[in-house]
N, C-alpha and C positions, 0 to 999 in steps of 0.2 A: 504494500500500500504506500502511495507517495506521502512523503512527510508534509505536514501542514505548516505554512508560513503565514504569520499575521502581520499585515502591513497597515500602517496608519498614514493615509494620504496627506493629511494636513492637521494642524491643531484644531481640536474641537470636533473632529470627525472620528466616528467609531472605526475600530480596526476591521479590516477585511481579511477573512481567511482564504488563502490561495494555495494553489499547488503549482509546481514548475514541471511542465512536460517537455522533456528534452527532445530536440530534433537536430539532425545533421544534414550535410549536403547529400548523403546517400538517401535520406528520407525524401528529399525534394527531387533528386534526379536519378535515383536508383544506383545500382553498382554492378560491376562485373565480378564474378566469382570464379576462381580457378580451383577445381577440386583434383585431388590425387586418388586414383583408383587402381586396382589390380587389373590384369588383362581380362579377368572374368567379370569386371565391372563392380567389384566390391569396394566400398568407400574406405579410404585409409585415414588413420589418425596419426598426427605427428607427436612423438613423445621424446622426452629427454632420456639419455642413456648414461649410466655411470661409467667412470673411466675404465673399469675392468670389463665392461661390456656384459656384465652378468645381470644387471637390473634395469628395468624400464620404469621411468617415473611418469605416470600419466597425470593429466591435468587434475588438480585438486588433491593429489596424494602427498604434497609437501607443504611445509609451513616455514616461516622465517622467524628467527629469534635474534637477540642481541647478545654478543659475548664480549668480555673485556679483553685486555691485552694478554691475559694469561689463558684465554680460551674457556673461561667459565661463564655460564649463563648469568645474565643480569636482568632483574625484573624492575628495578628502580632506575628508569631512564630519564635523564635530564636533557632537554633539547637545547643546543648551543650553536653559536656560529663557529667558523673555522678557527677563531682565536680563543674558543672556550667560553665566550661570554654568553650567559643564559639569555634565551630568547623569550619574549612575551608570547603566551599562547592565547589567541582570541577564541572565545567560545563560539559554538555554532550558532547560526542565525535563527534557529528554531526555538531557542530557549526563551526568548523574550520578544515582545512586540517590536517591530522595526519601524521607526519613525522616518518618513521620507523627507529629509531636510536637505540632503546634498543635491546640488544642481551643477551640472557641467555644461560647457558649450559644445556645439557640434565640432568646432575645431579641435577641442581637447579630445573628444571621442575618436576622431580620426587618427589620433596618435596611439590608440589602444591596440594591444595584441589580443584579439578576441579568441578565446579558447573553447567556449561553450555557448550554445544558444537554446533558449527555452521559449515555450508559449505559456504565458501567465493565464491560469484558469481558476475559476471560482464558482461555487454554487450560489454565492451572493451577488450583489449588484456591483459590477465593476465600472459602471458609467461615470461616477464622480472621479475615479482615478484616471480613466481614459480621457475625460474632459480636461483634467489638469495637465496631463501629458501633452495633449494636443495644443493647449494654450502655450506651454513652454516651447513646443516645437515651432510654433509661429514666431517665437523670439529666438529661434535657433539654439535651443537649450534642451537638455534632457534631465529627468530625475535619475538619481543613482543612490545606491546604498552598498554597504560593505557585505561582500558575499563570502560566507564560510559554511560550506555544507557540513563539515566536521570541524572540531576544534583544530586550529592551525596557527602556525607562526607567520604564515604568509597569505593573508586573506586577499581576495580579488575584489573587483568592483563590478556590481551588477547595474547595468544601464537599461532604463525602461524606454522602449521605443514604440510609440503608437502607430498602428497600421490599421486603418479603417476603425472598426469597433473593437479591435484586439490590441494586446500589448505583447511585444517581443522583448525578451530579456536577454541582452548580450553581456556575457561575463568575460572579463579580461583584466589586464593591467596596463598602465601607460608604458609605452616603449619609445624612447627617444631615437630619432634617426641620427646615426653616427657620422655619416659623411655626405649624404645627399639632402638638399633642400629644394623646396618647390621652385625657387627662383634660380637654381643652379643651371648653368649651361653645360649639359652633360657631354655633348660632342667636344666642347672646348676642354673639359676636364680630361677626357680620354686622349685627346691630341697632345696635351701637355705631358701626360704620363708616357705616351709613346715616344715623344721627342726626348724626354729625359733618359729613356732606356737606350737610345741610339748614341748618346754622348759618350765620349771616351772618359773613363774614370781618372780622376787626378791621383797622383802618387800618394798625396796626403790622406786620401780617403781610406787607405789600407793601413796606415801607420799612425 
């Protein structure tokens, strides 16, 4: 059963209980599947094989655990960064009502790396939320909130996008462009790179 999420569209408005129905490009456009079969037509399953070749590990037959540097199992695991600094764990978004206060611009949205898409569904009345999202869209803005399906140190951002009488939820994180900008002259950039490769290196570049 889908987990229930409670959204508060604005101050003074009752929370709306919603569910998130995930969809992908395959749901919209279909997919091509390559199956492996025997010469007799029997469907094959891919499995992992131990190094000695004596055991097959089928899907679901293994689990993962954490061990310390001595190889002992550890149950009390503390999440940290690479420098050993403890990270804050954000609770999942289903524990409390989510107040829709965050607003982002369309320009900011275009910098996001979108990883998941959902259709927002509810047995209640979504009209007030759809109307607010449409008003913001007219101002080139979107509603957003912190997305954490489970407790995590790295929550994402859920962006509410109105489409007709429905709301699409796009989930992702801001991702800055490292080398290209909208006003960059790309042919000029590549021509400069090619010309620099053709130049003879100076002696001082190696010493």
